[in-house]
N, C-alpha and C positions, 0 to 999 in steps of 0.2 A: 504494500500500500504506500503510495508516494506521500512524503511528508517534508516539512521544513521547520526551522526554528526562527522565531522572531526574538531578537535580542537587542539590547542597547549597551554597546561596549565601546570603550575608548582604548586604543592601543597605547599602553603606558610608555613604551619605548619612544614612540613618536611624540607623545606628550612631553617627555623629559627632553627630547631634542628641541622641541619648540621653545620650552622654557630656557634652555641653554642659549639658543639663538637670541631670544629676547634679552637675556642678561648681557650677552656680548654687545648687542646694539645699544643698550643703555650705557654701557661702559664707553662706547665710542661716540655717542651723540654729544653735540656741542652744548645743548640746553641742559644736559645732566652732568656737565663737568663740575667736579668738586661737590657733588650732591651725594649723600648717602642713600642710594636707591638700590633695591635688590629684589630678586625673585627667589623664592625657596619652595621646592617641591618635596613634600613628605607624604607618603601614603597616597591618598586621593585628595590632598589639599595643597593648593598653590597659595603661598602667602606673599603679598607684595608689600614692601616697606619703602617709604619715601619721607621727605620732610614735610610736604604739604599735600592737601587733598587734590589739588590741580595736577600735580605730578603723578598721582595714582591713576587719574583718568587718562593721562598720556601713556602710562605704562600698560594700562588695560588695552588701549587701542593697538599698541605695538604687539602685545601678546595675541590679540585677536587676529592680526595680520599673519603672524607666525603660525598660528593654529590653522588658519585657512590654507596656507601654503602646504601644510602637512596633512591636509584633508581631514582635519578633526572638526566636527561640528561644534560651534560655540554654544549651541543649545544644550549641550551636555554639561555646561558649567552652571553652577548655582552661585551667582554673584551676591555676596553679602555686602551690607553697607559698610563704608569705611569707618574705622575707629581712629579718632584724632586725639592725641595727647599734646602736651606742651611742645615737645621737640620733634615728634614724628607722627606719621599717619600710617596705619596698616589696613590692609583689606584682604579678606580671605575669599578664595574661589574654590568651591567644593566640586569635584568631578563626580558626576552621577554615573554609576555603573549598575547595570541590570534594570529590569522592569519591576517596580514595586507592586505589591499585591493589589492595592486599589486600582491602579492603572491597568494591570493585567485583567482584572475583573471587568473593567470598563471596555477594554478591547474585545474580550470574549463576548460581552453583551452586544457590542456593535456588530460583530461578525454574525452572531445569531439573528440579529434583527434584519440583516440583509438576506436571510434564508438561503445561504449558500450551502451546498452539499459537502460540508467539511466538518470535522470534529476538531475542537480546540481544547487543549488542556494546559493548565499552568504547571510548570515544572521548575520550582525554585524561582529564579530571577529571569526566566524566559518562558515563552509560549511555544508549544508544539502544535502545529496545524497539520492535520492529515486528511486525505480524501482519496476517492477512487480514481480521479482523473487529474492529470497535470494541469489541464485548463482551469479547473476549479481552484487549484492552489495559486496559479498565476493571477486569477481574478481576485483572490484574497490579497495578494501582494499589491496589486494595483489599487485596490480599495484602501489598504492601510497607508499607502503612499499619499493618497489624496485626503485621508482623514486628518482632522485637526488635533494632532497629539503634540504636546509641548515637550517631547523627548525624541531625539533622533533614533530611528529604528533601523536595524540592519537585518537582513534575511540571509541565513546561512544554513548549512547542513542539509541542502536539498537532496533528498533521496528518492529514487524512482522505483 
């Protein structure tokens, strides 16, 4: 029986490369000369540190460009509000991995409402969609691409 998985993953190696490139660009930019500004990646959290809030916004734009070049969807970042103290400002960006259970249930409900001839099951942080025909599975992929989901989805492990 043909099946595929719906996942939301970020390639951590590409993410670390994008953060490194953004750090190098900050070190070479004229408007950041003599400024204590840095990116730090630990687990699934990117921490940006700068002297003022305005520089954080510039750093975020640089990081977005680097992520786009590395084909990482910016929608997978949960951008928290900046925290400002007397001498510096920090901002955390949390990288979302996997499909959370409420969103998975919503996706299953959306697929069932379309009355497609497929079965959908939640397996941890991913969805498994299976059906009798490849065309039905491809219709589900097309439907999910057009659906308004605030998380980037990937489709892998397609088995015939």
